[in-house]
Each structure stands twice: as C-alpha cells, then as structure tokens.
N, C-alpha and C positions, 0 to 999 in steps of 0.2 A: 842473185844477181841485184845489187843496192848500188845508189849513187843518190847523191845531193845537187840541187842548182839552188842558186840563191835567187830570190826575187824580192819586190818590197808591195807594200799595203800603206796607203794613205788614210792616216787618221786625222780628220780634219788638217791642221797644216802639217801634224807631225809624219814622218816617215818611219814606219817599222819593217825591218827585213824580215823574209818568212822566209826559210828552208822549206824546198819543196823535195820531198823526199820520194823516189821510187822503188820499189821491189816488184822483182819478177820470181817465180818460184813454181814449181810443178803441183798441179791440182787442178781442180775444176776451171776450166776458162772464165774467167770473170776480170771484170775492171771497176775496181771500188776504191773511191775517194772520200778521205776522212780530214777533220782538222775545224771543225766548228766553221761550216760552209754556207754562204748564203744559196739561193736558188739559184742565181746565174752560174757561180763558179761550179756547183754541182752538173750544171749543163756543161761544162767544159770538157768533162769524160767523150761524149758525143763527138763534138767538135775538133777534140786532138785526134782521137782515132781515125776520122774519117781524113783531117788534114795529113796524117800520118800516111795514109794509105794512098791518097791522091796526090803525094808527093812521091811516090813510087817507092816506100820503102814499106816494109812487111812486119808485122806485129806478129808473133808466133803464139801460138793457143795456149797461153799460160794462164795463171792468176797474177793480176796485177793490183798492187796496192799503191795507191799516193796517199803521201800525209804531209799537210801543210802546216807546219809549226812554225811558232807555238800554236797549240790547240786551244787556248783560252783567248785568243784574238779573232774577232769576227773577219772573215774575208770576205770582202765584196768585190764586184766587177767582173772585168772580162782580162784584164792584165795579167792573169796567172796563165793563160792557156799555153803561152810560148815556153816558158819556163816548165811545165808539166808536161809539153811533149819533148822538148829536151833532156828531162832527166828519164823521162822512158827510153830514149834514145841510146842514153848514156849507159843503161842498165843495159841494152842489147849490146855495148860495146860498138854501136855505129858512130858514134863521135869519139873524139879525145877528150878524155877528163882532166888532161892538164891544167887546161884554161878555167876551167869551171870554178874552181876555189876563190879567185879573185876575179868574177864577172858576174853582174848584175844582169838578169835577163827582164824584161819586159813586154809584153807583147799580146795582142788579141789575135787570134787563129780565124779564118774563112775556111770552109770547107774543103777549096781547093787548096789549100796551104798556104794562102797569101797572110804576110804579115800585117793587120791592120793598125791604127795609130789610137793610142789610150792617153786619156789626161792623165795631167803630174809628172809628167817625166822631168821637169826641171827640177823641182825639191827633190826627186828622187836621185837624178845625176849629183846634186850638192850634197847629198847627205852621203850618199856613195864615195865621193871625192872626202868626203871628210873623215869617214872610216877607214880609210885607205884602200879602197879596190881600184884595180886597174882599169877596169874597162867595163862600158855597158853595152848591152844589145838590146838595140828596141826597132821598131817600124823604120822604114825607109822615112816615112812620113813625120815621124820625130825627130828626126836625125838632125836637123838645122836648131831645133828647140835645144837639144841636147847638149850640141856643140857650143850653146852661148857659154858653157863651164870651162874653165882652162884647167889645165893640168890633169885631166882625166880622156882616157881613149871611149869615143862614143861611136859605135858601129851601128850603122842603118842597114837592115835588110829587108828585101822585097817578100820572099818568102821562107819557109822552113827549110827548104834545101839549100838557100843561101846561109843560114844559119848555120848548117853543118860544115858547110864549105869553111866558113869563118872558123870554126873551133876546129877543125882539122888541118887548114892548109894555114892556120895562123895568118888569115888576111890582116891587116892593118888599116886603120881609117886614115886618111890623107889630113896630115896635121896642118896644112894650107889651108883647110875649109872649116879650121875652128873659129870661128864666129867671136868678134871681142865687143866688149861694153863697151859702150862710148856715149857722149852727151848726146841728149836730145837736138841741140842746135835750135836753128830757124825753123820754123814750118810756117806754110802759107795756107791762111784760114779764107774760106769762101765768104764768111761774115764778117762785119766790121762795124766798130761803134759807131763810125761816121754816117752808117744808114741810118740810126736813130734821131729823129728830128726833136729837139726839146727835150724834155725829161733830163735838163742838168742835175737836178738834186738826186732823182734817183741814179744817173750814172756816175756822179762823184759819189753815192753812198756804195755801188758796186765797187769802184776803186779802193776806196777805205775798207770794204769788206775783203777783198784779195788781199791786200799789202798787208792786214795783221791776221789774215784768215779769221775774219769773224762773221758768226753765221749772220745772215739777213731776210728779213720779211718785207716784201713790196704788198703796200693794200693800195687797189685802186679800181676804177671802174674796166669794164670789157674794153678792149681795142686800145688801152693806154700806152702801150709796148711793156708791160711787164715782163712776158715769155721773151719776147726779143732782146731786154736787156740782158735775162738769164742765159739765155742760149749765145751771146756773145762774150759770156765771161770767160772761157776757156781761151778768147785772143788776147786776154791779158793775165794769164796766168803765169808765173814764172817756168822755166823750161825746169825738167826733172833733171837730178843729180844721178849719177852713175849707179850710186846705192839703192834710190829711190826707183829707178827705172827696173833693177834688179827683183825688188820686193815686190813690184805691182805685175812683173812677167811671170812670177812664182806663184801669187795669190791667182792670176789669169789661168795659169797652166792647169790648177787644180779644176778648175771650172770648165774645162778645155774651150776657153774663149779666147787663144790664139792664132794668129796668121801662120800657116805653115811656110808661107814665104818671107815673112818676115816677124819672128815670132818675138824678138824684143820690142818691149813697150818702151815708145818715145815722147807719148804724149799724155798728160794728166788727163785722167776719166773724166767724164761727163756725164751722169747717169739720170736721166729723167725717168721719174716713175710714176704710173697712172693712178688713178686714186681707188681703183677698186683692188689695188694690191693687199696680199694677205701679210700678216705678222712674220710667217717665217720666211715669205719671199725679200722680206724689206730686211729683217736683222739676221735670216740665216735660220737653217734647222734640218730637220730629218733625224732617222735614226742614227746615222752617225752625220753630223751637222755639215752641212755646206756652207760656205760662204754665202751673206744675202748682199742686197742693194750696196746697204751702208760700208760693207766691206770693200765692196766692187767699187766703190767711189773712194778708196781711200786714196790720201793726198791729191786729191781732185773735187770734184763739186757732186754735190745730190740734190737735185732739183724735185720739188714737189710744187709742182703746178697746181692750182685750185687745192690748198691745203686744207680747207676748210669741208671740202668733200670727203676725206679720209674717215676711215673710222677711228671713232678717237680712241679705243684701246690701242691700233695702232701706231697712232701719233704717242701716245703716252710711253711706248717703247723705245723711243727714241730719247728720253731723257737721261739714262743713264751713259750710252754712247757717246751723246754731247758733252758729257760731263768728262767722262774718262778716257775717250777715245781708241777704247775696244769694247768689244762685244764677247761676255763670258756665258756659254751655254753649257747647262748640266744636263748629264743622261748619265744612266744607270751605269756605264763602262766607262765614265771618266768626263772630266771638263775639258771644254774645250774653248782656245780664245782665238778671236779673230780681229784685225787692226779695223780701227773705224776711225781714223784721223781724215775726217772728209768736212768741207766747206758748205753747210746746209745752205742753201737758197731757195726761199719758198715765196708763192705769190698767192692771194688771196682777192675775190671782191669785197666791197666792204658788207654788202648784204645780199640775199638771193639774188635779187633782180640786178643788183650792181652799181645802183644810182645813189644810195647813201652816202653821205649828208645831205645831199640836193633833194630838199623835201618836196619840191614842187615836181620833181620825176618819179622818186622811190615809191613805190606801191606797196611796200613791205609794211608789217606791223612790226609794233617793239618787241612782241614775243618772238616773232619769227626772226627777227635780227639778231635778237638775244639767243634764241637756240643757235644759229648758225654761227655767230662769234664763240660761244661757249664752247665749240669743238676745239679750239685752241685753247688749253688751260692756262692758267697764272704760271703754276711751275716750267710749263715749256717755253712760254713767253719770255720768262727769266732767263731762259738758256739761249735766247735769240739776243745777239748784242746790237742789230741794228733795224730798225722798223724806219721804214720811209714809205711816202706816200707817194705814187704814181698820179698824176693828175692827167687829164684829159688833154690832148695837144691842140692848142689853138693854130688856127690856119695861118698865122703869120709865121709859127714855128716852122710851120712844113714848106714854106717859102724863104726861112731864112738862107745864112749862110753855111759854108762848108762845117759840119761839125769835126771836132778834134777825133783821128785815126786811134784804133785799138794800139798801133805800135808805140805812139806818144804816150798813151797812159799805161802801158808796159812798161816802159822804159822807169817811169816814175815808180812802179810797184817793184820791179825787182832793185831799184836803188833803196827802197823804204825796209823791203825784205834783208838786202845786207847789212843794213845799219843793224836790225834785229840780231842778225847772225852773229854780228860782230860783238854786239852788247852782251849777249848770251854764252858766251865761248862757254865751255866748260859746267854749263846750269843744267845743261840736257834737254833744253828745248831751243826752238829756233823763230818763233812766232810771239808776238805780244797777247795772242789768244790762249796761250798755254800759261801764261803766270797766274801762280796760287796768290792768296793772300799774303803768304811772307814775301814773297817777290813782288807783290805790286807796292810795298809798303817800300822796296828799296828801290824800284826803279821807276816807279809813279808819283813821285813828290810834287807835291802842288804848294805853290808861294802862299802869301795870306790872303792874296785878293782871290786865287783861285778856290783857296781852302773857303772863303765866304760864299763863293758862287756855289760850290760844290755842296754845302750844308742849307742853303735855301734851297737848291732842287731837291733834295732827298727827304725835305721836309714838306715842300709843296706837291712832288709828284709822289710821296708815300711810297719811296723805293725800299725794296727791301736789300739785304746785304749782298745779295749775287748781284743784283742791276747794280749797285754803286760801284761794285768791284768791275763790272762789265763798261760801265760808263770809263773809267779810270784806263784799261786798257785801249779802249776806241780812242781816247785821247791822246794816247803813248802813241798810238799810229798814225794819227793825223799829224802829230808834231815830226813823227819820221818822215812822212811824205812833204813835208814841209823844209827838212832837213834842220829840225831843232833840236836839241839836247833837252830843254825845258820844256813840260807842259805850261803853255800860258792859256791866257783866257779866251781869246781866237779857238784853239785848239778844245777847250773844256766845253766852250760853249756850243759848239759844231755836236760834238758826242753824245750832249745833254739831248740837242734836239732832236737824235736819233731815239730817242728814248721817250718823247713825249708823245707819237701816236699812238701807240699800243693803248695809252691810258685814254685816247680820244675816242677809240673804238671798243674797249673793254670797260666794264663795269659801271658805267655813267651813262646808258642810252635812256633809261627813263627819263632822266634829268633833260636830256636834249632833245628828246623827241615831243 
C-alpha cells in the first residue's frame, strides 16, 4: 500500500514542494523515515503515531516507511506532521486519494491530534496557486493568513479527524471568508510630532529623510529629543500600497510574526534594534538563513539608538545592504536573498559623556572622544545622506506655541513621494535615494550658480564621490517638498548643510579640543 501527499518547505524566501511518500508492507513492525531530515522532522514519527491513535484511528502492525522527496533538500521544522499523517492514512485507505493530487498539506500535530499553526503559510499558498494547485489544508489558526490569497481554496482544520473529513466528504471552504488585500488607509497614532518642542532643524531633517527615503543620523546630548523624533517617523511615512503590504506580510509570515486575527500588515514596520545585537540577528543568518532586522524593516524604518555603542563589525555589515537594498547570504547549499529596502535612522551622543563640544561640561579626553566616534567609519558615514544636530532644548521652546502636527508633515511627504513616483515611471525606482550616478545626471541638473556652490562645497568639505551624489539626491528631495522641478540655491544649500556635521565630529578632534 503506497500513497503520496504534497507538502512544502521554506528555503529562505523560496518555497520548495516536497512529496511525502508512505509505504506500508508486511514485515517486522517498524516506523522508519528517510529523506535528509533534521532532528525535529525525525521526531515527527512519534508525534504522528500518537496523534493518529488519539484521533480514534488504528495503525496496523506493519512495516511503515516514509520518504520526504527530493532527498537532497534538507527538511526542517514541524510543518510535515500533517502530510505524514495523511499519507499514512491514505495508504491504509482511511482517507480518499482523489483530492490528494491537487492539495498541499502543511501543519504541526499535537499528541491529541490537534493541528497547530506553523510559519510561512502565505508564501506557501502563493506558490501553490502559482503552480496550479486547487487547495491547501492548514491549521485553523493559519486559515485567515492563507485566505489572503485569492483564487485558491484554503481549508483550515482543527484536528487530524477534521482533515480526514475534508478529504472524504469534500468539505469546501466558505468563499465569502476570503480576505482581500486592500490599501492601508488612515491610521491613528498615539505619538505625534506636535509633542516635540523645539528641534525645528532635526524635525525638518526627518521630513526630508522620509520624503526621499534618505538615511539619517542625529547627533546630540542626552535628553535632546533624538529618540522622540525617531519614534515619531512612522507617523509621517506614506501608506503602504497593496503590493508592498503583501510583500511585507509574506516576509513576516516566514518568521511567524503575523497576528492571527489580522494577518495582513497595513503599516510600515519600525524596528528598534538594541546595541547588543549580533550580526546574524541584524542581517539574518542560520544554517537555512532567516530574515534579520534589516529585512524585517523592509519598506519601513530601522532605528539604531546609541549607534556608537554597537560593535563596529556589526555596523560595517550594513554597508552592502544600504547600497544595494538587499542582503545576500551564502551557504553551502545555496545563496539566499532577502530584501533590505529600509530607511536607516540612527542616533548618538557626541562623546561618551554626551556634552562635547561644550568644553566646560565635557569630561572626556580627546582620545576617548576619538575612540567613541571612530566606531562609525567613514565608509558607513558616506552611506548616510543626512547628518543633523539635535541641540539642547531651551526653556522658551518648552513654553512655545503649538508645534506642527504629524498629519501636516505627512501630507507634504506624500505629495513629494507622488512627484518622485511620477518622475521615475519606467525607471524601476520610486524615490530619490535610489538614483544612481547615471540617473543623477539626468534628474539632478544644476544651474551655473548651483554648480559653483557645489564645487566650493566639494573642495572645502573634502567630499567623496558618494557624498557628492548623496547631496544632489537630498537637494532633489528638498526641491520636491517645495514643489519645484529645478534644484535651486536654497535647496542645495540645505542639502550641503546636512553633510557638514559629520565633518565637525569626525577626523578633526585634535584641532578642536
């Protein structure tokens, strides 16, 4: 007696379909599983046999061999429990084999026969639809996630007995329950930029950064409001499109980060990373790599508070994804690509005590300051478009008039993004931060006066070619916020101003102290 049931395994972001084959024959009673299995998959044998027994079904005393094919693909996780059980029951004739050919089974089994949720259902269902399968049988907890995909039947079952009933009785999913992907729409945030008194320069820099998706670094003393500004950036981000929402939901499905009641992600992510994080946690890793924080921040914000406290090797790993907007992880079994199109927002003190350059209060030596600031290498600074100083808030600022709300800032950001989207139609990009050298020549044209100013800044600030291009991209964004098609002197002057601060704190401390 032989049967085959279809399941699926995740390899990074890719889905690979697995044939779960079961053969029952006469011989010494045994249960044997093969197919390049990890330890958790090997343990499935005991879970499956116990779950079948506790579901009121009987496995005869026969030789049972289960093979997960192809044999050269490493099988990991607990998602194979349900298909293994179904394949055995199909071999026994307990369930009908008519629906097995076009159905994908994914789920973990508890000892009492309940089907538990597993991560990665959305990408599996998407791939199943792409390959022409008719239905997917998953845990009841995963049903809402699977039903985000239209055009394929997703059946949620609570236990193994229910799965058998679906196969034998042809129980169909309710088509009215299928969830449709929609726009994010308006959201209400508890935080608002009108809560921040003063810091007009830093808030303006945040607006420019979001409008063009430019990386930003804030430097200032403790208590100046750097973290407050960063945590309110989600309130001025443009809404997700339908396509972006599905991409993010697919990514979070793989790491098991979805809400069962509302699986569709409607807000851009904001990932705050502690300075003790490891390289693999930040960029992704593992034998079969999983997405790291930079991928989970895709289409959103990655916030590194106290960036100078991070291990320098960890920070240096950001250089490639900041430039290419994806991360490539190489393993013996293949190459894995994860998205990393995030907005980097970082904050730091100017020195270990936080009071530099106020020499009346700063207790740090030049050596201590230099060692502290050197954690941020020049190549990494070159990839940060905007550097801005958050100064101490004056008493008058705290008693000042009502500040501009996030809603007002967001409206300007959305209009600037729309201008960029329209300008770059057919170019494969949507924001100014994605402009390469060739496109910068086409879309960031300077007049004679602007060219003169740029030349002076290049020589005086000793800019690199990358920094030169970053300034032009930022100037293009500032012009978009102003509704101008041409980059003017005021736009360029503001963009250059965002590149003077890193020079103030980097490389010239000996002369200033």
